[in-house]
C-alpha positions as a printed Julia matrix, in Angstrom:
557×3 Matrix{Float64}:
  58.43  117.7    95.69
  59.38  114.69   93.63
  63.11  114.13   93.28
  64.48  114.37   89.74
  65.22  110.88   88.28
  68.93  110.19   87.77
  68.22  108.09   84.76
  67.04  108.83   81.26
  65.94  105.77   79.3
  67.26  104.85   75.76
  69.54  106.63   73.45
  67.48  106.57   70.12
  66.72  109.66   68.22
  69.96  111.42   69.33
  71.75  113.46   66.64
  75.37  113.14   67.11
  78.04  115.43   65.49
  79.08  112.72   63.13
  81.77  114.56   61.38
  83.68  115.13   64.66
  83.17  111.65   65.94
  84.09  109.95   62.76
  87.54  111.28   63.07
  87.98  109.67   66.48
  89.23  106.3    67.18
  86.51  103.86   68.09
  87.05  102.01   71.53
  87.18   98.23   70.78
  84.85   96.7    73.15
  83.48   93.94   71.05
  85.4    91.21   72.78
  83.25   91.62   75.95
  79.98   89.63   75.48
  77.96   92.26   77.43
  78.38   94.75   74.53
  76.56   92.6    72.13
  73.38   94.34   73.72
  74.5    97.72   72.11
  73.82   98.73   68.54
  76.7    99.54   66.2
  75.67  103.08   66.44
  75.91  103.08   70.2
  79.35  101.39   70.05
  80.75  104.11   67.84
  80.06  106.62   70.4
  81.83  104.92   73.32
  84.94  106.79   74.71
  85.25  105.04   78.1
  84.01  101.59   79.27
  84.19   99.31   82.26
  82.79   95.83   82.43
  82.25   94.42   85.92
  80.15   92.07   88.07
  80.44   88.39   89.11
  79.84   87.22   85.67
  80.9    90.28   83.68
  77.28   91.18   83.3
  77.29   94.78   84.1
  78.8    97.71   82.12
  79.26  101.41   82.53
  80.36  103.53   79.47
  80.79  107.22   78.62
  80.34  108.77   75.19
  82.41  111.4    73.41
  80.12  114.03   74.47
  80.51  112.84   78.12
  77.16  111.28   78.65
  77.33  108.21   80.88
  75.27  105.07   80.28
  74.8   101.65   82.01
  73.27   98.32   81.27
  73.21   94.83   82.6
  71.83   92.75   85.54
  72.03   95.55   88.14
  72.94   93.25   91.19
  72.59   95.26   94.45
  71.74   98.43   92.46
  75.35   98.57   90.99
  74.12  100.28   87.85
  73.12  103.39   89.83
  69.73  103.61   87.98
  67.7   104.15   91.15
  66.37  100.61   91.34
  67.6    96.97   91.17
  65.87   96.2    87.83
  68.17   94.76   85.1
  68.2    96.38   81.72
  69.21   95.29   78.29
  69.05   98.85   76.99
  71.51  101.48   77.82
  70.2   103.85   80.5
  71.74  107.23   81.0
  73.11  108.29   84.47
  72.33  111.99   84.65
  74.28  112.4    87.89
  77.56  111.51   86.22
  76.89  113.22   82.73
  79.34  115.99   82.2
  81.56  115.04   85.19
  84.38  113.51   83.08
  85.17  110.11   84.77
  88.99  109.89   85.4
  89.19  106.64   87.25
  86.94  103.73   88.13
  87.0   100.6    90.35
  84.52   98.18   91.52
  84.05   95.45   94.22
  82.42   92.01   94.43
  79.02   92.99   95.67
  79.44   94.7    93.36
  79.91   98.3    94.49
  81.39  101.11   92.12
  83.75  103.97   93.0
  84.69  106.6    90.44
  86.57  109.84   90.64
  86.0   112.72   88.24
  88.53  115.08   86.48
  87.77  117.54   89.35
  88.82  114.99   91.91
  85.29  114.26   93.15
  84.38  110.79   94.45
  81.07  109.03   93.73
  79.98  105.67   94.93
  76.95  103.4    94.59
  75.87   99.76   94.75
  76.37   97.14   97.43
  76.98   98.58  100.84
  76.54   95.88  103.49
  80.01   96.63  104.87
  79.89  100.48  104.4
  82.05  100.27  101.36
  80.33  103.26   99.85
  81.78  105.47  102.71
  78.55  107.27  103.44
  78.33  106.08  107.04
  75.48  103.58  106.47
  75.06  100.01  105.41
  72.21  100.7   102.91
  72.83   99.87   99.36
  73.22  102.93   97.17
  70.77  102.98   94.17
  72.21  106.21   92.62
  75.64  107.74   92.47
  76.3   109.88   95.5
  79.32  112.12   96.21
  81.63  110.94   99.13
  82.8   114.14  100.92
  83.53  113.21  104.48
  87.13  113.68  105.34
  87.72  114.37  101.58
  86.72  118.03  101.54
  89.27  120.14   99.55
  91.01  116.89   98.51
  91.46  116.01   94.88
  91.28  112.26   94.4
  93.35  111.02   91.52
  93.08  107.22   91.79
  90.52  104.8    93.27
  90.76  101.04   94.04
  88.27   98.51   95.32
  88.79   95.17   97.03
  85.86   92.71   97.37
  84.04   95.01   99.93
  86.5    97.74  100.78
  87.39  100.94   99.02
  90.47  103.1    98.77
  91.51  106.42   97.15
  94.69  108.28   96.5
  94.65  112.09   96.65
  96.8   114.53   94.65
  98.95  115.29   97.62
  99.83  111.56   98.1
  97.52  110.78  100.97
  95.58  107.37  101.01
  92.02  107.0   102.55
  90.17  103.66  102.98
  86.88  102.46  104.21
  84.54   99.51  104.28
  85.06   95.89  105.21
  88.02   95.5   107.59
  87.82   91.84  108.94
  91.47   91.37  107.96
  92.85   94.87  108.5
  92.39   95.87  104.83
  91.51   99.34  105.8
  94.75   99.89  107.59
  93.29  101.37  110.81
  94.99   99.01  113.18
  91.74   97.21  114.2
  89.38   94.84  112.36
  86.23   96.92  112.92
  84.44   98.05  109.66
  85.19  101.69  108.66
  81.98  103.43  107.7
  83.46  106.65  106.33
  86.84  107.53  104.59
  89.7   107.35  107.03
  93.26  108.38  106.14
  95.74  105.36  106.27
  98.58  106.64  108.43
 101.07  104.52  110.54
 104.11  103.89  108.15
 102.51  106.08  105.48
 102.05  109.11  107.72
 104.99  110.92  106.22
 105.1   109.23  102.83
 103.7   110.49   99.5
 101.99  107.78   97.72
 101.85  107.51   93.94
  99.93  104.36   93.21
  97.39  102.13   95.06
  95.82   98.73   94.53
  93.51   96.24   96.22
  93.24   92.45   96.26
  90.13   90.79   97.57
  90.9    91.67  101.26
  94.23   93.39  101.07
  95.63   96.79  100.23
  98.9    98.16   98.65
 100.44  101.54   98.11
 103.7   102.51   96.2
 105.28  105.58   97.64
 107.41  108.28   95.92
 110.71  106.58   96.53
 109.54  103.33   95.18
 108.93  101.49   98.35
 105.88   99.29   98.6
 103.6    99.29  101.72
 101.03   96.44  102.21
  98.22   95.52  104.86
  95.25   93.3   105.16
  94.77   89.59  104.56
  97.79   87.57  104.09
  96.72   84.0   104.17
  98.36   83.13  100.82
 101.41   85.34  101.3
  99.98   88.07   98.94
 101.56   90.76  101.14
 105.06   89.61  100.27
 106.22   89.77  103.88
 107.6    86.28  104.12
 104.76   85.16  106.36
 101.01   84.39  106.25
  99.79   86.48  109.13
  97.38   89.34  108.53
  98.64   92.92  108.82
  96.26   95.56  110.32
  98.57   98.52  109.43
 100.92   99.37  106.47
 104.21   97.52  106.51
 107.03   98.03  104.09
 108.09   95.04  101.9
 111.72   94.64  103.17
 112.46   92.15  100.42
 112.27   94.9    97.76
 114.96   96.99   99.46
 116.9    98.7    96.89
 114.29   98.06   94.21
 112.31  101.15   92.96
 108.69   99.96   92.28
 106.55  102.14   90.02
 103.38  100.21   89.84
 101.51   97.52   91.74
  98.48   95.34   90.62
  96.49   92.91   92.75
  94.69   89.7    91.58
  92.15   87.78   93.71
  95.07   86.68   96.13
  98.27   87.43   94.35
 100.37   90.61   93.61
 102.43   91.91   90.67
 104.79   94.9    90.83
 106.65   96.66   87.97
 110.11   98.3    88.68
 111.53  101.46   87.17
 113.96   99.11   85.26
 111.06   97.28   83.65
 111.35   94.2    85.78
 108.31   92.11   87.12
 107.99   90.55   90.47
 105.09   88.45   91.74
 104.05   86.76   95.01
 100.92   85.3    96.79
  98.6    82.52   95.67
  99.71   80.36   92.78
  97.16   77.55   92.47
  96.54   78.52   88.87
 100.23   79.55   87.96
  99.17   83.26   88.24
 102.65   84.17   89.55
 104.28   82.97   86.26
 107.12   81.22   88.07
 106.81   77.89   86.37
 105.0    76.0    89.26
 101.95   76.28   91.41
 103.5    76.88   94.75
 102.39   79.92   96.69
 105.17   82.48   97.19
 105.31   84.74  100.31
 108.43   86.7    99.08
 108.59   88.74   95.88
 109.87   86.44   92.98
 111.26   87.78   89.66
 109.17   86.84   86.65
 110.78   86.45   83.23
 108.79   88.01   80.48
 110.89   87.78   77.22
 114.22   89.87   77.36
 112.29   93.01   76.72
 111.53   95.73   79.22
 107.95   95.34   80.69
 106.0    98.57   80.66
 102.56   97.47   81.87
 101.25   94.83   84.32
  97.52   93.83   84.73
  95.62   91.89   87.32
  92.02   92.18   88.76
  90.92   91.28   92.23
  88.09   89.26   90.74
  90.39   86.97   88.69
  93.43   84.69   88.96
  94.76   85.96   85.66
  97.93   88.02   85.07
  99.11   89.87   81.99
 102.06   92.14   80.9
 103.05   94.22   78.02
 106.62   94.79   76.81
 108.23   97.82   75.3
 108.22   95.98   72.04
 104.49   95.69   72.16
 104.24   92.08   72.98
 101.43   91.0    75.35
 101.76   87.99   77.67
  99.33   86.09   79.9
  99.49   83.58   82.51
  97.44   82.08   85.5
  93.71   80.97   84.99
  93.1    81.34   81.3
  89.73   79.95   80.12
  89.91   77.08   82.6
  93.56   76.22   82.02
  96.47   76.87   84.32
  99.23   78.63   82.51
 102.25   78.54   84.79
 104.65   80.69   82.64
 104.14   83.82   80.62
 102.55   82.9    77.36
 103.03   85.28   74.28
  99.65   86.2    72.78
  98.48   87.9    69.5
  96.89   90.62   71.41
  97.81   94.31   71.14
  96.9    95.19   74.72
  96.41   93.6    78.08
  92.81   94.43   78.17
  92.04   91.9    75.57
  93.44   89.12   77.74
  90.84   89.87   80.41
  88.11   90.01   77.71
  89.04   86.66   76.14
  90.55   84.55   78.86
  89.66   85.86   82.38
  86.96   84.47   84.47
  84.75   86.54   84.68
  85.34   88.5    81.55
  85.67   91.85   83.07
  87.93   94.91   82.48
  91.03   95.22   84.86
  90.84   98.97   84.45
  88.75  101.77   83.0
  89.04  101.49   79.19
  89.59  104.69   77.44
  90.1   106.01   73.85
  93.48  107.38   73.65
  93.6   110.58   71.38
  97.28  109.78   70.44
  96.23  109.11   66.75
  95.43  112.85   66.51
  98.42  114.29   68.39
 100.77  116.58   66.52
 104.53  115.68   66.73
 104.86  118.48   69.32
 101.93  117.13   71.43
 103.41  113.64   71.25
 106.79  114.72   72.49
 105.22  116.7    75.32
 103.25  113.68   76.32
 106.45  111.51   76.51
 108.28  113.75   79.01
 109.19  111.99   82.17
 107.53  108.87   80.89
 109.32  105.78   82.41
 107.61  103.36   79.96
 109.57  104.81   77.07
 112.58  106.53   78.48
 116.07  105.19   78.18
 117.83  107.66   80.58
 117.13  108.93   84.15
 118.54  111.95   85.8
 118.77  111.72   89.47
 118.21  115.26   91.09
 117.69  115.78   94.78
 116.92  112.1    95.19
 114.23  112.1    92.49
 114.19  110.63   89.05
 113.34  112.39   85.82
 112.88  110.16   82.84
 114.02  111.32   79.44
 115.07  110.11   75.97
 118.82  110.37   74.85
 118.03  110.86   71.17
 115.63  113.9    71.91
 118.22  115.47   74.22
 120.98  115.18   71.7
 118.74  116.6    68.93
 117.66  119.58   71.22
 120.71  120.57   73.15
 124.37  120.9    72.11
 125.54  120.21   75.7
 123.84  116.81   75.76
 125.03  116.01   72.2
 128.66  116.19   73.48
 128.17  114.3    76.74
 125.79  111.62   75.59
 127.74  110.47   72.5
 129.35  107.07   73.36
 127.8   107.24   76.85
 125.89  104.06   77.8
 124.85  105.24   81.3
 121.31  104.68   82.32
 121.39  107.22   85.31
 123.12  110.51   85.57
 123.33  112.33   88.89
 122.94  116.04   88.82
 123.92  118.14   91.85
 124.57  121.62   90.33
 120.9   122.59   90.04
 117.72  121.99   92.09
 115.14  119.3    91.08
 112.58  122.03   90.08
 115.02  123.96   87.95
 116.49  120.89   86.23
 113.13  119.33   85.53
 111.93  122.65   84.1
 115.0   122.58   81.68
 114.35  119.03   80.62
 110.62  119.72   80.08
 111.56  122.8    78.07
 113.54  120.48   75.59
 110.26  118.54   75.15
 107.82  121.5    74.94
 109.74  124.59   73.99
 108.0   126.35   76.93
 108.59  126.88   80.54
 106.08  126.76   83.51
 107.54  127.69   86.91
 107.4   130.49   89.44
 109.51  133.55   88.7
 111.66  132.99   91.7
 112.76  129.56   90.21
 113.29  131.25   86.96
 116.48  132.85   88.4
 118.09  129.41   88.66
 116.82  128.32   85.25
 118.34  131.48   83.74
 121.61  130.57   85.25
 121.35  127.04   83.87
 120.43  128.41   80.41
 123.51  130.66   80.59
 125.74  127.74   81.53
 124.43  125.52   78.77
 124.35  128.4    76.25
 120.62  128.0    75.64
 119.87  131.49   74.3
 116.21  130.89   73.5
 115.69  129.54   77.08
 117.29  132.55   78.47
 114.92  134.74   76.73
 111.94  132.8    77.99
 113.23  133.08   81.54
 113.66  136.83   81.05
 110.17  137.13   79.78
 108.76  135.09   82.55
 110.33  137.29   85.14
 109.65  140.53   83.44
 105.96  139.72   82.99
 105.42  138.65   86.42
 106.82  141.55   88.34
 104.46  143.47   90.42
 104.19  145.18   93.74
 103.25  141.9    95.4
 106.28  140.02   94.26
 108.95  142.66   93.61
 110.52  142.16   96.99
 110.44  138.48   96.77
 112.1   138.39   93.4
 114.89  140.75   94.5
 115.31  138.66   97.64
 115.55  135.58   95.61
 118.14  137.11   93.31
 120.26  138.29   96.23
 120.05  134.95   97.85
 121.04  133.22   94.76
 123.98  135.45   94.15
 125.01  134.79   97.72
 124.99  131.1    97.12
 126.58  131.4    93.67
 129.03  134.38   93.95
 130.68  133.4    90.7
 127.37  134.19   88.81
 126.27  137.79   88.47
 123.25  137.66   86.24
 121.05  140.53   87.46
 120.23  143.97   86.26
 116.84  144.72   87.63
 114.32  146.84   85.68
 114.44  150.46   86.91
 110.91  150.67   88.24
 111.32  147.58   90.39
 114.47  148.87   91.73
 112.98  152.23   92.49
 110.21  150.51   94.36
 112.64  148.64   96.61
 113.96  152.08   97.52
 110.64  153.55   98.39
 109.42  153.87  102.08
 107.13  150.88  101.79
 109.78  148.84  100.17
 112.4   149.56  102.61
 110.13  148.45  105.37
 109.57  145.1   103.71
 113.12  144.35  102.7
 115.06  141.6   104.33
 118.52  142.14  105.66
 120.26  140.69  102.73
 118.61  143.05  100.41
 119.34  146.05  102.68
 122.86  144.97  102.78
 123.1   145.0    98.95
 121.49  148.46   98.93
 123.9   149.71  101.53
 126.75  148.91   99.19
 125.17  151.32   96.77
 123.86  148.5    94.61
 124.11  149.54   90.97
 122.83  148.2    87.87
 122.93  148.78   84.1
 120.43  147.72   81.44
 122.15  146.56   78.34
 119.5   146.01   75.85
 121.74  143.97   73.6
 123.78  142.19   76.17
 123.53  138.59   77.15
 124.06  139.73   80.81
 120.74  141.63   81.0
 117.56  140.18   82.22
 115.24  142.72   81.0
């Protein structure tokens, strides 16, 4: 039986829902020369796009109805069309249509790695070093799912070096595979890795939140802001103060006390962005790509001055020696190799985004990330506020709870909450420590101020109800009451009552509970008595009584 072709040729003759699409923002891809091959009608439909290849001559894009197309020179089968023939007309990749691409990265072969909204990983293209993760060294002519060691794992980010691949899962684990001549896979050896292997060593008990790859090195930012690096270090791109390769993850000690949020890797240099909006760089600097004002390599992190404004975005790509950054005020800077010139200090551009720097000045003219149409233009005020919760790029205040930061906006807190209105007036602090409530409870409270809704287990709603009482947030109290009431069932009644008793034991000054009669009666039943923990039995032995006051602030139900 003949296999179904993964490709459909051409896009002519398709009827698009023009009314719907015309209301959407068009993705501006015209600055990349490869898109000159597309018609205006085709360009209007593009929602996501990535330009890659040694000369920027390959492109993958997705339309608003989630069809995926490719065009270009197709080196090593990197277009995934089932052959190695170049094409100047868009060809559809049926394998990826409807999958909703979430993240994409590419290597130098090139090979391509994508993850979907469901967390699935697909790879294709160059595979001489097993960078596709399928256990072979045969080039992949069509997208194939990578499942070995990733079963039941949701991948949320992908990164590629020249010939190795790396993914980050939703539970903070890092997996790598492919070329490993300098230890860039992090396995402790220099043998190539044919299938995904979890990067452990110093990352074993860490939760990673961001990953990046240089040509032959790898990096991960973990939850507490530390940066771990491994692989090739001939230009000092690992930031360890030396030039020796590192076969397993090693923490950058020079960043002690600095909380890093993002890392970006160029060909042989590295950029990081801190939670304070500061930029550091290290590694190769022959084109001024570190932005330090000279061309000397740097093996330790060096601060880079970009205006006096807070930096909110950094950009670099393993195929280029170009760097870019965007400030909170919307200014975009570039430095490094820019159209043959060496720019040794951040240079203010007229661009609105860092993507344009790579389209117009990088060699090759590629995209440093997957371009996507942001639907922000069509968000309501409520949707916009919800999107900004815990966004470090725009926040001006952080709460430190249980060792974790929650990023918020002072003006919104003062508008939404009388408690914050009183404590934040004439308060210039950037960080407020909170020890009275747990991280889960306090985060839920702050998120409520942005969304007017709560989303947390009923057991945690007990603590949130106490917080609402303490802050006199009556609407929040009602939401907590509704959450608990609507979730009560035979399966969780015991757990809820146990949680309430535990909470009262830890907070004897707070007596918030009057349980609904049917739940209470269930706890007295024979089955309930068998399941009750000793704290609950103790309460019952004291002839636990309750009263439901339908109009009282003290009642839950």
